[in-house]
C-alpha positions in Angstrom: 56.4 128.0 150.2 57.8 126.0 153.1 59.0 129.3 154.7 55.4 130.6 154.6 54.1 127.4 156.3 56.8 127.7 159.0 56.0 131.4 159.5 52.3 130.6 159.7 52.9 127.9 162.3 55.2 130.2 164.3 52.5 132.9 164.2 49.9 130.5 165.7 52.3 128.5 167.9 54.8 131.0 169.4 58.2 129.9 170.8 57.8 129.9 174.6 61.5 130.5 175.1 61.1 133.9 173.5 60.3 136.3 176.3 58.0 138.5 174.1 56.1 135.5 172.9 55.7 134.1 176.4 54.4 137.5 177.6 52.0 137.6 174.7 50.7 134.1 175.6 50.3 135.2 179.2 48.3 138.3 178.2 46.1 136.2 176.0 45.5 133.6 178.7 44.7 136.4 181.1 42.1 137.8 178.7 40.6 134.3 178.3 40.5 133.8 182.1 39.0 137.2 182.7 36.3 136.5 180.1 35.5 133.2 181.7 35.1 134.9 185.1 32.5 137.2 183.6 29.2 136.8 185.3 27.4 137.1 182.0 29.3 134.1 180.5 28.8 132.1 183.7 25.1 132.6 183.6 24.8 131.5 180.0 27.1 128.6 180.4 25.2 127.4 183.5 22.0 127.4 181.5 23.7 125.5 178.6 25.0 122.9 181.0 21.5 122.3 182.5 20.0 122.1 179.0 22.7 119.7 177.7 22.3 117.6 180.8 18.6 117.3 180.1 19.2 116.1 176.6 21.9 113.7 177.7 19.7 112.2 180.4 17.0 111.6 177.9 19.2 109.8 175.4 21.5 107.9 177.8 19.5 107.2 181.0 15.8 106.9 180.1 14.1 103.7 179.0 11.0 103.1 177.0 8.7 103.6 180.0 10.4 106.7 181.4 9.0 109.3 179.0 6.3 110.7 181.3 8.7 111.0 184.2 11.3 112.7 182.1 8.8 115.1 180.6 7.5 116.1 184.0 10.9 116.4 185.6 12.9 118.1 182.9 10.4 119.8 180.5 7.9 120.9 183.1 10.2 121.6 186.2 13.9 121.7 185.6 14.2 123.6 182.3 11.5 126.1 183.1 13.0 126.7 186.6 16.5 127.1 185.1 15.1 129.5 182.5 13.3 131.6 185.2 16.3 131.7 187.6 18.9 132.5 185.0 16.7 135.1 183.4 16.1 136.6 186.9 19.8 136.7 187.6 20.6 138.2 184.2 18.1 141.0 184.9 19.0 141.5 188.5 22.6 142.0 187.6 21.5 144.2 184.7 23.6 142.2 182.2 23.6 143.8 178.7 21.5 146.7 179.8 18.2 147.0 177.9 19.3 144.5 175.4 18.8 141.7 178.0 15.1 141.5 177.1 16.1 140.0 173.7 17.6 137.1 175.6 14.1 135.9 176.2 13.9 134.9 172.5 17.0 132.8 172.9 15.6 131.1 176.0 12.4 130.4 174.1 14.4 128.8 171.3 16.4 126.7 173.7 13.2 125.6 175.4 11.8 124.5 172.1 15.0 122.8 171.1 15.0 120.9 174.4 11.7 119.2 173.4 12.8 118.8 169.8 16.2 117.3 170.7 14.4 114.7 172.9 10.9 113.5 172.1 10.6 114.9 168.6 14.0 113.4 167.6 13.1 110.0 169.1 9.9 110.1 167.1 11.8 111.0 164.0 14.2 108.1 164.5 11.5 105.6 165.4 9.3 106.3 162.4 12.0 107.3 159.9 10.5 110.7 159.1 11.4 114.3 159.9 8.9 116.3 161.9 9.2 120.1 162.3 9.8 121.5 165.8 6.8 122.8 167.7 7.4 126.5 167.3 4.7 127.4 169.8 7.1 126.2 172.5 9.3 129.3 171.8 6.4 131.4 173.1 6.2 129.3 176.3 10.0 129.5 176.9 10.1 133.2 176.2 7.2 133.8 178.6 9.0 132.0 181.4 12.1 134.0 180.6 10.2 137.3 180.5 8.7 136.5 183.9 12.2 135.8 185.3 13.5 139.0 183.7 10.6 141.0 185.1 11.3 139.6 188.6 15.0 140.3 188.2 14.3 143.9 187.1 12.1 144.5 190.2 15.0 143.2 192.4 17.5 145.4 190.5 15.4 148.5 191.0 14.8 147.6 194.6 18.5 147.2 195.2 19.4 150.4 193.3 16.8 152.4 195.3 18.2 151.0 198.5 21.7 152.2 197.5 20.5 155.7 196.8 
């Protein structure tokens, strides 16, 4: 039993003095670094950072009287702009081929969750009840994303025609 535990530990934590294990760790780290340099992952991560910053700003830096300013700044300007720009870049770089259009659903869900994680959740906490998210916001977020993807697709076609 103890031998199996030690073998399991060694399998997940290789000895760095062993040249084969060190090479294996290097290769694994190279694959991880290569994946992190992927433009696809960078685009998605940048959107998630903007989205998370919007939620953190709401909960940590806004007071009782800042709701309207927050809504105008984040829910009407920053998140829609980030959705449009990231969608445009995804489409312009032709990330994921034709499957990129399904990303609009994800952007729509994130837009809906942005509102739900802020105002709706504050309402839930204040009145000790659970409200469902406003699913119509998915359509708004997806529409913004589709507009960005369409713009990016036009830029992609314009650049591909210029190369030919």
